[in-house]
C-alpha positions as CSV (number, residue, x, y, z in Angstrom):
1,M,76.3,178.3,77.1
2,S,74.0,179.4,74.1
3,A,72.9,176.7,71.9
4,D,75.1,177.2,68.5
5,G,78.3,176.7,70.8
6,T,79.5,180.3,71.1
7,G,80.0,180.9,74.6
8,T,77.4,184.2,74.7
9,A,75.9,184.2,78.2
10,P,72.8,182.4,78.8
11,R,69.5,184.7,80.3
12,A,68.9,183.5,83.5
13,G,66.0,180.2,83.6
14,N,63.3,179.9,86.0
15,V,64.6,177.5,88.2
16,D,63.9,178.9,91.8
17,P,67.2,179.5,93.6
18,M,66.2,177.4,96.8
19,I,66.6,174.4,94.2
20,L,70.1,175.4,93.7
21,F,70.5,175.4,97.2
22,S,69.3,171.7,98.1
23,V,71.4,169.9,95.7
24,W,74.8,172.5,96.7
25,N,76.1,170.1,99.3
26,W,76.8,167.6,96.5
27,L,78.7,169.2,94.3
28,P,81.5,169.0,95.9
29,A,81.2,165.4,96.0
30,F,80.4,165.7,92.2
31,Y,83.5,167.9,91.4
32,V,85.9,165.3,93.1
33,V,84.4,162.2,91.6
34,A,84.1,163.9,88.0
35,Q,88.0,165.1,88.8
36,T,89.2,161.2,89.6
37,Q,86.4,159.7,87.6
38,H,87.1,156.7,90.3
39,L,85.2,156.3,93.3
40,P,88.0,155.1,95.7
41,T,90.1,157.3,95.0
42,A,87.4,160.4,95.5
43,S,86.6,158.6,98.4
44,K,90.1,159.1,100.3
45,R,90.6,162.5,98.7
46,L,87.0,163.7,100.5
47,H,87.2,161.5,103.7
48,L,84.0,159.2,102.6
49,S,83.3,156.1,102.2
50,V,82.8,154.9,98.6
51,S,78.7,153.7,98.7
52,A,78.1,157.5,100.9
53,L,80.3,159.4,98.1
54,S,77.9,156.6,95.1
55,R,74.7,157.3,97.3
56,T,75.2,161.3,97.0
57,I,76.4,160.9,93.3
58,R,73.0,159.3,92.6
59,L,70.7,162.0,94.6
60,L,72.1,164.5,92.5
61,E,71.3,162.9,89.5
62,A,67.6,162.3,90.7
63,A,67.7,165.8,90.9
64,V,68.9,166.6,88.1
65,G,66.4,164.2,86.2
66,R,69.2,162.3,84.2
67,P,72.1,160.5,84.8
68,L,75.8,162.5,84.9
69,F,78.2,159.8,84.0
70,H,78.9,156.3,82.4
71,R,79.2,153.2,85.1
72,T,82.0,150.4,84.8
73,G,82.5,149.4,87.9
74,R,84.1,152.1,90.2
75,N,84.9,153.2,87.2
76,L,82.4,156.7,86.0
77,Q,83.1,158.8,83.2
78,L,82.1,162.5,82.5
79,N,78.8,161.7,80.2
80,A,77.8,165.0,78.1
81,H,75.6,166.2,80.7
82,G,77.8,165.6,83.3
83,E,80.8,167.4,81.2
84,G,78.1,170.7,80.9
85,L,77.9,170.6,84.9
86,L,81.6,170.6,85.8
87,L,82.0,173.8,83.3
88,A,79.4,175.4,85.2
89,V,81.1,174.3,89.1
90,E,84.2,175.2,87.4
91,R,82.9,178.7,86.4
92,S,81.6,179.4,89.2
93,I,84.7,178.2,91.4
94,G,86.7,180.4,89.8
95,V,84.3,183.7,90.4
96,L,84.1,182.8,94.1
97,A,87.7,181.7,94.6
98,P,89.1,184.9,94.0
99,E,86.7,186.6,96.0
100,F,86.7,184.4,98.5
101,D,90.2,184.7,99.3
102,R,90.2,188.4,99.5
103,L,87.7,188.1,102.2
104,T,89.4,185.8,104.4
105,A,92.8,186.4,103.6
106,N,95.0,187.7,106.4
107,G,96.9,191.2,105.4
108,F,99.9,189.0,103.9
109,A,98.2,185.9,102.9
110,S,96.4,186.9,99.7
111,A,98.6,187.5,96.5
112,L,100.4,191.0,95.8
113,H,101.1,192.1,92.8
114,I,103.9,194.5,92.7
115,G,104.7,196.0,89.3
116,I,108.5,197.9,88.8
117,A,109.0,200.5,86.7
118,D,113.1,201.5,86.8
119,P,115.9,200.2,87.8
120,L,115.6,202.6,91.6
121,S,112.2,200.9,92.3
122,Q,114.1,197.3,92.0
123,G,116.7,198.3,94.3
124,V,114.5,199.7,96.7
125,V,111.2,197.1,96.4
126,M,113.8,194.2,96.8
127,P,115.7,194.7,100.4
128,V,111.7,195.2,101.4
129,V,110.2,192.5,100.1
130,R,112.7,189.8,101.6
131,S,112.4,191.7,105.2
132,M,108.9,191.3,104.7
133,Q,108.8,187.3,103.9
134,L,110.9,187.2,107.0
135,E,108.5,189.1,109.1
136,H,105.6,187.3,107.4
137,S,106.1,183.9,105.9
138,D,102.6,184.0,104.1
139,F,103.4,186.8,102.5
140,V,103.8,185.9,98.5
141,P,104.6,188.7,96.5
142,F,104.2,188.8,92.9
143,L,107.3,191.1,90.9
144,H,106.2,192.8,87.0
145,G,108.9,194.4,85.2
146,C,106.8,197.4,83.3
147,V,108.8,199.5,80.6
148,D,107.1,202.6,81.3
149,G,104.5,204.5,83.8
150,A,101.6,204.1,80.6
151,E,102.0,200.7,80.6
152,A,102.2,201.0,84.7
153,S,98.7,203.1,84.6
154,K,97.1,200.8,82.5
155,L,97.9,197.4,84.5
156,L,97.0,198.8,87.8
157,L,93.5,200.1,86.1
158,T,92.6,196.7,84.6
159,G,93.4,195.2,88.4
160,D,96.5,193.1,87.0
161,L,98.9,194.8,89.0
162,D,97.6,196.1,92.9
163,L,101.2,198.4,93.5
164,V,103.5,200.3,91.3
165,L,106.8,201.9,92.4
166,S,108.5,204.3,90.0
167,S,110.3,207.3,89.5
168,E,107.3,209.2,87.9
169,R,104.0,210.2,89.3
170,L,101.4,208.2,87.7
171,S,98.8,210.9,87.2
172,E,95.1,208.9,86.0
173,K,92.1,209.8,88.1
174,A,91.4,206.6,89.5
175,L,94.9,206.0,90.8
176,A,96.6,207.2,94.5
177,A,99.6,208.2,94.3
178,E,102.1,209.4,97.2
179,S,105.4,210.7,96.8
180,L,108.4,208.5,99.1
181,G,110.5,211.3,98.7
182,Q,113.6,212.1,95.8
183,F,116.8,210.1,96.4
184,S,120.1,211.2,95.5
185,N,122.5,209.4,92.8
186,G,126.5,209.6,93.5
187,V,129.8,208.6,91.8
188,Y,131.2,205.4,93.2
189,C,134.7,203.4,93.2
190,G,135.3,200.4,94.5
191,L,138.3,199.3,96.3
192,G,141.3,198.6,93.9
193,H,140.0,201.4,92.0
194,P,143.1,204.7,92.0
195,L,141.2,207.2,93.2
196,F,139.7,205.1,96.2
197,Q,142.3,206.5,97.9
198,V,142.1,210.0,96.7
199,P,138.6,210.3,98.0
200,S,138.3,214.1,97.5
201,A,139.5,213.6,94.0
202,G,138.2,216.6,91.9
203,Q,136.2,216.5,88.9
204,A,139.4,216.6,86.4
205,A,140.6,213.6,87.8
206,I,137.5,212.0,87.8
207,L,136.4,212.2,84.1
208,R,139.7,210.5,83.2
209,H,138.1,207.0,84.5
210,P,135.6,205.3,82.5
211,F,132.3,204.6,83.5
212,V,130.1,201.5,83.8
213,V,126.6,203.2,82.5
214,C,122.9,201.4,82.9
215,F,120.3,202.2,81.4
216,P,118.3,203.7,81.1
217,R,119.5,205.8,84.0
218,G,122.9,207.8,82.3
219,S,120.0,210.6,82.7
220,A,120.7,211.0,86.9
221,W,124.4,212.4,85.1
222,P,125.1,216.2,84.5
223,A,124.4,216.8,80.8
224,V,127.2,219.7,80.6
225,L,130.5,216.7,81.4
226,Q,131.8,214.8,78.9
227,R,132.6,211.6,80.8
228,K,134.6,208.4,79.5
229,I,131.8,204.9,78.9
230,G,134.2,201.7,79.3
231,V,130.8,199.8,79.3
232,Y,127.1,199.3,78.9
233,V,124.9,197.2,81.0
234,N,120.7,196.5,81.4
235,H,121.0,195.7,85.4
236,E,122.3,198.0,88.4
237,E,123.4,195.3,89.9
238,T,125.6,194.1,86.9
239,A,127.1,198.2,87.0
240,L,127.4,197.5,90.8
241,D,129.4,194.4,90.6
242,L,131.9,195.8,88.0
243,C,132.0,199.1,90.2
244,L,132.8,196.5,93.6
245,G,135.4,195.3,91.1
246,G,137.6,198.3,90.9
247,E,137.2,198.0,87.3
248,F,135.1,201.1,86.3
249,L,133.3,203.9,88.3
250,A,129.7,204.2,87.9
251,V,126.7,206.2,89.2
252,L,124.8,204.3,91.3
253,P,121.4,204.9,94.4
254,D,123.2,206.0,97.2
255,V,119.9,204.4,98.9
256,I,121.5,201.1,96.6
257,A,125.2,201.7,97.8
258,H,125.2,202.9,101.3
259,S,126.2,199.1,102.7
260,Y,128.9,199.1,100.2
261,V,130.4,202.1,101.6
262,T,129.9,201.4,105.0
263,H,132.0,198.4,105.0
264,G,134.5,200.2,103.4
265,A,133.9,198.9,99.9
266,L,132.8,201.3,98.1
267,C,134.2,204.8,98.0
268,R,131.5,208.2,96.8
269,L,133.4,210.2,95.1
270,P,132.9,214.1,95.3
271,L,131.4,215.0,91.7
272,P,128.7,218.1,91.9
273,G,125.7,218.1,89.6
274,V,124.4,214.2,89.4
275,S,121.0,214.3,89.8
276,A,118.2,213.4,92.4
277,T,115.6,210.2,91.2
278,P,112.3,210.5,92.5
279,L,110.5,207.4,93.8
280,F,106.4,207.4,93.8
281,V,104.5,204.7,94.8
282,T,100.8,203.9,93.4
283,C,97.8,202.2,93.8
284,R,93.6,202.2,92.5
285,A,91.7,205.1,94.8
286,G,90.8,203.1,97.9
287,D,92.9,200.5,98.0
288,E,95.6,202.2,100.0
289,S,93.4,200.4,103.3
290,R,94.5,197.0,102.4
291,D,96.4,195.7,104.6
292,C,99.3,194.1,102.9
293,I,99.2,197.4,100.1
294,G,99.5,199.3,103.7
295,A,102.4,197.3,104.6
296,V,104.5,197.3,102.2
297,V,103.8,201.3,102.4
298,R,105.2,201.8,105.2
299,A,108.2,199.0,105.0
300,V,109.4,201.1,102.0
301,H,109.4,204.5,104.1
302,H,110.8,202.7,107.0
303,H,113.9,201.2,104.9
304,L,114.2,204.6,103.2
305,E,114.2,206.8,106.6
306,G,116.8,204.0,107.8
307,L,119.0,204.3,105.2
308,G,118.6,208.4,105.2
309,A,120.5,208.2,108.8
310,L,123.8,206.5,106.9
311,E,127.0,208.1,106.8
312,L,127.4,207.7,102.5
313,R,131.4,208.9,103.2
314,A,133.2,205.4,103.8
315,P,136.9,205.9,105.8
316,R,139.7,205.4,103.7
317,M,141.6,201.8,103.5
318,R,145.0,201.7,104.0
319,T,145.5,198.9,101.4
320,A,144.2,198.8,98.3
321,R,143.4,195.3,96.1
322,V,144.8,195.6,92.5
323,R,143.5,193.6,90.2
324,Q,145.7,191.4,88.1
325,G,146.0,190.4,84.2
326,C,145.5,194.6,83.1
327,A,147.6,197.1,82.8
328,R,145.2,199.5,84.6
329,P,141.6,198.4,86.5
330,G,139.1,199.8,83.4
331,T,141.6,198.4,80.5
332,I,141.5,195.4,78.8
333,A,145.2,194.7,78.2
334,C,145.3,191.4,75.9
335,E,142.2,189.8,74.4
336,E,142.2,187.0,76.9
337,D,141.7,189.6,79.3
338,A,138.7,190.7,76.8
339,F,137.1,187.3,76.9
340,R,137.1,186.6,80.2
341,F,135.6,189.6,80.9
342,G,132.9,188.5,78.3
343,D,132.4,185.5,80.3
344,S,132.1,187.3,83.5
345,L,129.4,189.9,82.0
346,L,127.2,186.5,80.6
347,V,127.1,184.9,83.8
348,R,125.7,187.7,85.4
349,A,122.9,187.3,82.0
350,E,124.9,190.8,80.4
351,Y,124.0,188.9,76.9
352,A,125.0,192.7,75.0
353,A,127.3,194.0,77.1
354,A,129.1,190.5,76.5
355,Q,128.7,190.6,73.1
356,R,130.7,194.1,73.2
357,A,133.7,192.4,75.2
358,Y,133.8,190.1,72.8
359,R,134.2,192.2,69.9
360,A,137.0,194.0,71.6
361,A,138.6,190.9,72.2
362,L,138.5,190.0,68.4
363,R,139.7,193.4,67.7
364,A,143.3,193.0,70.0
365,P,146.2,192.7,67.9
366,A,147.6,189.0,66.4
367,G,144.0,188.3,65.7
368,S,143.9,185.1,63.9
369,A,140.5,182.4,62.0
370,R,140.8,180.5,65.5
371,E,140.3,183.8,67.7
372,R,137.8,184.6,65.3
373,A,136.3,181.5,65.8
374,K,136.2,181.7,69.7
375,Y,134.2,185.2,69.0
376,L,131.8,183.1,66.7
377,L,131.0,180.5,69.8
378,R,130.6,183.0,72.6
379,R,128.4,184.9,70.3
380,A,126.3,181.5,69.5
381,R,126.2,180.7,72.9
382,I,124.1,183.8,73.6
383,S,122.2,183.4,71.0
384,L,121.4,180.1,72.0
385,M,120.7,181.6,75.5
386,T,118.0,183.9,74.2
387,A,116.0,181.4,72.0
388,K,117.9,183.2,68.7
389,Y,118.1,179.3,67.6
390,A,118.5,181.1,63.5
391,A,122.0,183.1,64.7
392,A,123.2,180.6,66.8
393,Y,123.1,178.3,63.8
394,R,124.4,180.7,61.3
395,D,127.7,181.5,63.9
396,C,128.3,177.7,64.2
397,R,128.5,177.2,60.7
398,E,130.5,179.9,59.7
399,A,133.1,178.6,62.7
400,L,133.2,175.3,61.2
401,T,134.2,176.7,57.6
402,L,137.3,178.0,59.3
403,D,140.5,176.6,60.5
404,A,139.8,175.8,63.7
405,S,141.0,173.8,66.5
406,P,139.3,170.3,66.8
407,A,137.9,171.3,70.3
408,Q,136.6,174.5,68.5
409,R,134.5,172.4,65.8
410,A,133.2,169.9,68.2
411,S,131.7,172.7,70.5
412,A,130.7,174.2,67.6
413,E,129.0,170.8,66.4
414,S,127.2,170.4,69.9
415,M,125.7,173.9,69.8
416,L,124.5,173.1,65.9
417,A,123.0,169.9,68.1
418,L,121.1,171.8,70.5
419,A,119.8,174.9,68.3
420,H,118.3,171.9,66.0
421,C,116.8,170.4,69.7
422,Y,115.2,173.4,70.2
423,R,113.6,173.5,67.0
424,G,112.6,169.8,67.0
425,E,114.9,169.0,64.0
426,L,116.2,165.7,65.8
427,S,117.8,164.0,62.4
428,F,119.9,167.0,62.0
429,A,120.8,167.3,65.9
430,H,121.5,163.1,65.6
431,S,123.9,164.3,62.6
432,A,125.5,167.0,65.0
433,V,126.3,165.0,67.8
434,S,127.8,162.1,65.8
435,R,130.2,164.9,64.1
436,A,130.7,166.4,67.8
437,R,131.7,162.9,69.3
438,A,134.4,161.9,66.6
439,G,136.2,164.8,67.1
440,L,136.6,164.9,70.5
441,G,139.0,162.4,70.7
442,E,141.4,164.5,68.7
443,A,140.4,167.2,70.6
444,I,141.3,165.3,74.3
445,R,145.1,164.4,72.8
446,M,145.8,167.8,71.2
447,S,145.3,169.7,74.3
448,R,143.5,168.2,78.1
449,T,141.7,171.6,79.0
450,E,140.5,172.6,75.6
451,G,139.7,168.9,75.0
452,L,137.9,169.1,78.4
453,K,136.0,172.3,77.3
454,A,134.7,170.5,74.3
455,T,133.4,167.6,76.7
456,V,130.9,169.4,78.5
457,D,129.8,170.7,75.1
458,V,129.7,167.8,73.7
459,A,127.6,165.9,76.8
460,R,125.1,169.2,77.4
461,A,124.2,168.3,73.4
462,E,124.3,164.8,73.7
463,G,122.1,164.9,77.1
464,T,119.9,167.4,75.2
465,L,119.3,164.7,72.3
466,F,118.4,161.8,74.8
467,V,115.8,163.9,76.5
468,V,113.7,165.4,74.0
469,T,114.1,161.9,72.1
470,G,112.6,160.2,75.3
471,L,115.8,158.7,76.9
472,P,116.0,160.4,80.1
473,R,118.0,157.9,82.1
474,K,120.9,158.0,78.7
475,A,120.9,161.9,79.2
476,V,121.6,161.6,83.2
477,R,124.9,159.6,81.8
478,S,125.6,162.2,79.4
479,Y,124.7,165.0,81.8
480,V,127.2,163.7,84.4
481,R,129.9,163.2,82.5
482,G,129.6,166.7,81.3
483,A,129.5,167.9,85.7
484,N,132.9,165.7,85.8
485,A,134.5,167.3,82.9
486,A,133.6,170.9,84.5
487,S,134.6,169.6,88.0
488,E,138.5,169.1,86.3
489,L,138.2,172.4,85.0
490,S,137.4,174.1,87.9
491,N,134.7,175.6,86.4
492,A,131.6,176.1,88.6
493,W,129.5,177.8,86.1
494,E,130.0,175.4,84.0
495,H,129.4,172.7,86.3
496,S,126.1,174.1,88.2
497,I,124.6,174.1,84.6
498,A,125.7,170.5,84.2
499,L,123.4,169.9,87.8
500,G,120.8,171.5,86.3
501,N,120.9,169.8,83.2
502,I,120.8,166.2,85.3
503,A,118.0,167.5,87.4
504,D,116.0,168.4,84.5
505,A,116.8,164.4,82.8
506,Y,115.8,162.8,86.3
507,L,112.5,165.3,85.9
508,H,111.5,163.8,82.6
509,A,112.7,160.4,83.7
510,G,109.4,160.8,86.4
511,K,112.2,160.7,89.6
512,A,111.3,163.8,91.1
513,E,113.2,163.6,93.8
514,S,116.4,162.8,92.4
515,A,115.6,166.0,90.3
516,L,114.8,168.0,93.4
517,R,118.5,166.8,95.2
518,Y,120.1,167.9,91.8
519,F,118.4,171.6,91.7
520,D,119.2,172.1,95.2
521,Q,122.8,171.2,94.9
522,A,123.0,173.5,91.1
523,A,121.1,176.3,93.1
524,R,123.7,176.5,96.5
525,Q,126.6,176.6,93.2
526,K,124.3,179.2,91.7
527,D,124.1,181.1,94.6
528,A,127.7,181.5,95.4
529,I,128.4,182.3,91.9
530,G,126.3,184.8,91.8
531,D,124.5,183.3,88.3
532,R,120.8,185.0,88.8
533,W,119.9,183.6,85.2
534,G,120.4,180.1,86.1
535,M,118.4,180.6,89.2
536,C,115.6,181.7,87.8
537,Y,115.5,178.3,85.9
538,L,116.0,175.9,88.8
539,H,113.5,177.8,90.4
540,H,111.0,176.8,87.8
541,G,112.2,173.5,87.5
542,R,111.1,173.2,91.4
543,A,108.0,175.2,90.6
544,F,106.9,172.7,88.0
545,V,108.0,169.7,90.3
546,F,105.4,171.0,92.8
547,L,102.4,171.6,90.5
548,E,102.9,167.8,89.3
549,R,102.5,166.6,92.4
550,G,100.0,169.0,93.3
551,H,101.9,171.0,95.7
552,V,100.1,174.3,94.2
553,D,101.2,176.5,97.3
554,R,105.2,175.4,97.1
555,A,104.5,175.7,93.4
556,L,103.6,179.3,93.5
557,R,106.3,180.2,95.5
558,E,108.5,178.9,93.8
559,A,107.8,180.8,90.6
560,A,106.8,183.6,92.3
561,T,110.9,183.7,93.7
562,G,111.8,182.3,90.0
563,L,110.0,185.5,88.9
564,K,111.2,188.0,91.3
565,L,114.8,187.1,90.4
566,A,114.3,187.5,86.7
567,I,112.6,191.0,87.0
568,G,116.0,191.2,88.3
569,V,118.2,190.3,85.2
570,S,115.7,191.8,83.1
571,D,115.6,188.5,81.2
572,L,111.5,188.4,79.3
573,K,112.1,185.0,78.3
574,L,112.2,183.9,82.1
575,V,109.6,186.3,82.6
576,A,107.2,184.6,80.5
577,M,107.9,180.8,81.8
578,L,107.3,181.9,85.1
579,N,104.3,183.5,84.7
580,I,103.5,180.4,82.2
581,L,103.9,179.0,85.5
582,L,101.9,181.0,87.7
583,G,99.0,180.8,85.2
584,R,98.9,176.8,85.3
585,A,99.6,176.8,89.4
586,H,96.1,179.2,89.1
587,L,94.2,177.1,87.0
588,A,94.9,174.2,89.2
589,R,93.3,176.6,92.4
590,S,90.5,177.0,90.2
591,D,91.8,181.0,90.4
592,L,91.0,182.1,86.7
593,K,91.4,185.5,87.3
594,G,94.8,185.2,88.5
595,A,95.7,182.4,85.3
596,Q,94.4,185.0,83.2
597,R,96.8,187.9,84.5
598,A,99.5,185.6,84.8
599,F,99.1,184.3,80.7
600,R,98.3,188.0,80.0
601,F,101.7,188.9,81.6
602,A,103.6,185.5,79.9
603,R,102.5,186.9,76.7
604,T,103.4,190.9,76.5
605,A,107.1,189.8,77.7
606,A,107.5,186.6,75.6
607,T,106.1,188.9,72.3
608,R,108.6,191.8,73.5
609,C,111.3,189.2,73.5
610,K,110.3,187.7,70.1
611,A,110.0,184.2,72.6
612,R,108.0,182.1,69.9
613,Y,107.7,179.1,72.0
614,E,106.5,181.2,75.2
615,M,104.5,183.1,72.9
616,I,102.2,180.2,72.1
617,Q,102.6,178.8,75.6
618,A,100.7,181.7,76.8
619,T,98.0,181.8,74.0
620,I,96.9,178.0,75.3
621,G,96.9,179.3,78.4
622,L,94.9,181.7,78.0
623,V,92.3,179.3,75.7
624,D,92.0,177.4,78.9
625,V,91.1,180.2,81.2
626,E,88.6,180.7,78.6
627,L,86.9,177.6,78.3
628,S,86.5,177.5,82.0
629,H,84.7,180.5,81.5
630,G,82.2,178.8,78.9
631,D,83.7,181.7,76.4
632,V,84.4,179.5,73.5
633,R,84.0,182.0,71.0
634,T,86.3,183.8,72.1
635,A,88.7,180.3,72.8
636,F,88.3,179.2,69.0
637,G,89.6,182.2,67.8
638,R,92.9,182.3,69.9
639,A,93.0,178.5,69.7
640,I,93.4,179.1,65.7
641,R,95.8,181.9,66.3
642,A,98.0,179.3,68.2
643,Q,98.4,176.5,66.3
644,A,99.1,179.3,63.3
645,Q,101.9,180.3,65.8
646,A,103.0,176.7,65.6
647,A,102.8,176.0,62.2
648,R,105.8,178.7,61.2
649,S,107.7,177.9,64.5
650,G,108.7,174.7,63.0
651,S,108.3,172.7,66.2
652,K,106.7,169.6,66.2
653,D,105.7,169.9,70.2
654,A,104.3,173.2,69.5
655,L,102.2,172.1,66.6
656,A,101.0,168.9,68.9
657,A,99.6,171.3,71.4
658,A,98.0,173.9,69.8
659,L,95.7,171.2,67.1
660,T,95.4,169.6,71.2
661,T,94.3,172.7,72.0
662,C,91.9,173.4,68.8
663,A,90.9,170.0,69.7
664,A,90.0,170.9,73.3
665,V,87.8,173.8,71.5
666,H,86.0,171.9,68.9
667,I,84.7,169.2,71.9
668,Q,83.4,172.4,73.8
669,R,81.5,173.1,70.4
670,G,80.2,169.7,70.4
671,S,82.4,169.0,66.8
672,D,83.6,165.7,68.0
673,D,84.4,164.5,64.6
674,Q,86.7,167.6,63.7
675,A,88.2,167.0,67.4
676,R,89.5,163.2,65.8
677,Q,90.8,164.6,63.0
678,L,93.0,166.8,65.0
679,L,94.4,164.7,67.9
680,G,95.0,161.7,64.8
681,S,96.7,164.7,63.5
682,A,98.7,165.3,67.1
683,R,99.7,162.0,67.5
684,K,101.6,162.0,64.8
685,L,103.9,164.5,65.3
686,A,104.0,163.4,69.2
687,S,103.3,160.0,70.4
688,R,102.6,162.0,73.8
689,L,102.3,166.0,74.6
690,P,105.6,166.7,76.3
691,R,104.9,168.4,79.6
692,F,107.8,168.0,81.4
693,Y,110.0,171.2,83.1
694,G,106.3,173.5,82.1
695,F,107.4,173.9,78.1
696,W,103.6,172.0,77.2
697,F,101.0,171.5,78.3
698,A,97.5,170.2,77.1
699,V,94.3,172.2,77.3
700,S,91.7,170.8,79.5
701,G,89.3,173.9,80.3
702,G,91.2,174.1,83.5
703,R,91.9,170.2,84.1
704,P,94.6,168.4,83.4
705,G,94.3,165.2,81.3
706,H,90.9,165.7,80.0
707,L,92.3,165.2,76.7
708,H,94.6,162.4,75.9
709,M,96.9,161.6,73.1
């Protein structure tokens, strides 16, 4: 670092490299002592005696000609010279570690970053990845969604991706693309649909029935034919689920539908003109020889060849399952059916489709103020799930102006409290929870079922408020009350959410074993009901537990699994959250390149979905990487941007984290007085940085705990 602290790379000095090599063997001891700042702890980690370790540090200090620590008994605290040497060692580790991993790892132990540019690629690569992980337990792929081929090409060229599967050929000169073939699509119906018993139905019969359409795959449909659209969804898997349920016809890739056809759950209908979709695999030119890339390409080929050998026409079934509660499949007979349909879409993270179903319910006959309130509360829940807190606030306030039932009013106040908690408006959250509690008794007296539903909402709001105000044990009791109410309602989704909340509260209370136990219970329920969105959060929570415990490899695996699911549900906020956690795990391994890549992916995803807190977190992570690189000038500019973003967010925690970030940069610039002022301001906002569950991390130049509040 230059004398002015700008991070400009210094010119090589006149030190003989052999002198550096003479002290090289002492640097591991220095590195661990500097991290622990406690000789007995460092000696256990290095399996050396305290006296031998102390002697090594003194030899290093004699070699450099100055002390590196302030000593108090067996505790050592880095001085300015020691801080500078530690930064240099960490930068060296950051440069050497990725290259060492690349050179020494076997074909599957090194990380592989795979870009997915469309739903067909996702449908192909997911089973391939699962099969490879069963065969090679050390294979940990990181999946990333790409908007289009242009973004995928850019990420390949910058080294952020290693491999891309897409339906268009990426034609940059520095890239190598291989065609995997043309893959056909077909029109399918599920068991229970009227056409399931008429597999030779003609075009006119097919066009009389509504379709579920998945963006952006509508392009496979023949342009000359007009069809009825029953519902638009964002995820291929949701379209498949709705088709399997018998509600709608769907255009699906044959490679995805084949197993359901084989088992008699889907029937392929003979409609000509549905176009095929090409599939390409692309990597950087020269990387084709990498073991893991070649293995993935071969596995994709093998997977698709196996699918091509299967017969796509299912045998006719003698009986058909007829859905109850609707006049005929594909129609919504009543307002209650529409709400139930919307709820089923919400579990699948199909927010837009769920909202459209709720609007259909509102248009149903015999609407009333309470139907309007029901619609507004469901819409508010979607807004909370997608971090649109102002929209949730508006809908809850409107619901409270209507002639809503006591249960609806309690639920509205509960969701208001959640929105206030997430925005850091705790006094307003307290008031809303109090109002929700006050109305709960009357809600239960009027209707046991509706009262229990409101109890679930109130318990969640109450528990969340306890968590953010530092009372996690009280939060556990509230969440347990909500879980009991959900269990009495036989509502598996709400019960699984409550179990995840309990795990979260235990995590805040420092009870990692209890947290993992409840994460596992919640995961079993969510897996059974198909709640992939909720599973992402559980993997995020488990990854954070492992990261806090120092089990970095396990944290990376959990985060990678969660990221794969988040890509599947196209939830950009979750993608950002998981990449932030991946970045922190890479920092813990001193893998600066991996950390920088993860934080960049997080920033991109957060920007696209306007997730303010995740944008700030990704920016803070990049500052941490830049400080570790010694690039103080870039870190300073980015830290100022993080502070401005946090100030606009209205969150005290966000602003406290950003101020601490700026303080870390000022320390590296030698501006200790300004750093102390910033830390003092941060302490007034938050007594300590909330590091639970991956929401906020203190910037430390790659070392947790370097700055204490």
